[in-house]
Every structure is written in C-alpha cells, then in structure tokens.
C-alpha positions as CSV (number, residue, x, y, z in Angstrom):
1,M,361.3,11.3,-14.5
2,P,358.1,12.1,-16.5
3,T,356.2,9.2,-17.9
4,K,355.5,9.0,-21.6
5,K,352.1,8.2,-22.9
6,P,351.9,5.3,-25.2
7,S,352.1,6.3,-28.8
8,S,348.7,4.8,-29.4
9,A,347.1,7.3,-27.0
10,K,344.6,9.6,-28.8
11,K,345.0,13.3,-28.6
12,S,342.0,15.3,-27.6
13,S,341.0,17.6,-30.3
14,A,338.4,19.4,-28.2
15,R,339.0,23.1,-28.1
16,I,337.2,24.4,-25.1
17,G,337.8,28.1,-24.4
18,P,336.3,31.5,-24.6
19,V,333.5,32.1,-27.0
20,P,332.5,35.5,-28.1
21,P,329.3,36.7,-26.3
22,Y,327.2,36.8,-29.5
23,G,324.0,37.6,-27.6
24,I,325.6,40.8,-26.2
25,A,327.2,41.7,-29.5
26,I,323.8,41.2,-31.3
27,R,321.9,43.3,-28.9
28,E,324.5,46.1,-29.0
29,A,324.6,46.1,-32.8
30,V,320.8,46.4,-32.9
31,A,320.8,49.2,-30.3
32,R,323.3,51.1,-32.5
33,G,321.2,50.6,-35.6
34,D,324.2,50.2,-37.9
35,A,323.0,47.8,-40.6
36,A,326.5,46.9,-41.8
37,E,327.6,46.1,-38.3
38,M,324.4,44.0,-37.7
39,K,325.1,42.0,-40.9
40,K,328.7,41.4,-39.8
41,V,327.7,40.3,-36.3
42,A,325.0,38.1,-37.8
43,A,327.4,36.4,-40.2
44,A,329.9,35.7,-37.4
45,A,327.2,34.3,-35.1
46,R,325.9,32.1,-37.9
47,K,329.4,30.8,-38.7
48,H,329.9,30.0,-35.0
49,L,326.6,28.2,-34.7
50,S,327.4,26.1,-37.8
51,T,330.8,25.2,-36.3
52,V,329.2,24.2,-33.0
53,Q,326.4,22.2,-34.7
54,T,328.9,20.3,-36.8
55,A,331.0,19.5,-33.7
56,L,327.9,18.5,-31.7
57,D,326.8,16.2,-34.6
58,K,330.2,14.5,-34.6
59,L,330.1,14.1,-30.8
60,N,326.6,12.6,-30.9
61,A,327.6,10.2,-33.7
62,T,330.7,9.1,-31.7
63,M,328.7,8.6,-28.5
64,A,326.1,6.5,-30.4
65,K,328.8,4.2,-31.7
66,K,330.2,3.7,-28.2
67,A,326.8,3.1,-26.6
C-alpha cells in the first residue's frame, strides 16, 4: 500500500526541463540575416533570461534565510 505524504509536505515548484538552445538560435538568426527573426529570437532570449534571473534571486534569498 502506498504511503501518503503528510499534508504539511511542501511541493517542489522547480521546473527543470529542456531549455531552448538560445545560443544556437541566435547564431542561426544572425547567419540568415533576417532582422525580424533576430528581433524575435532576442526578445525570447531576454524573456527567458529574466525568468531565470528572477528564479535565481528567489533561490538565493531562500538559501540566505536558511543559512
């Protein structure tokens, strides 16, 4: 019979999975020379970097509280 986790157990909200290879996408967009595509790829990469930076800041703050 499976054991149940206590209701007070925290769920992990970490989403670890595939990340688009922005370096490759950026280099390929530059090589094609399509300005619209370069802008689109740049915007997507900036959004991803912002999301990652926000998550990293939260992680660092949490680690500092627990230290």
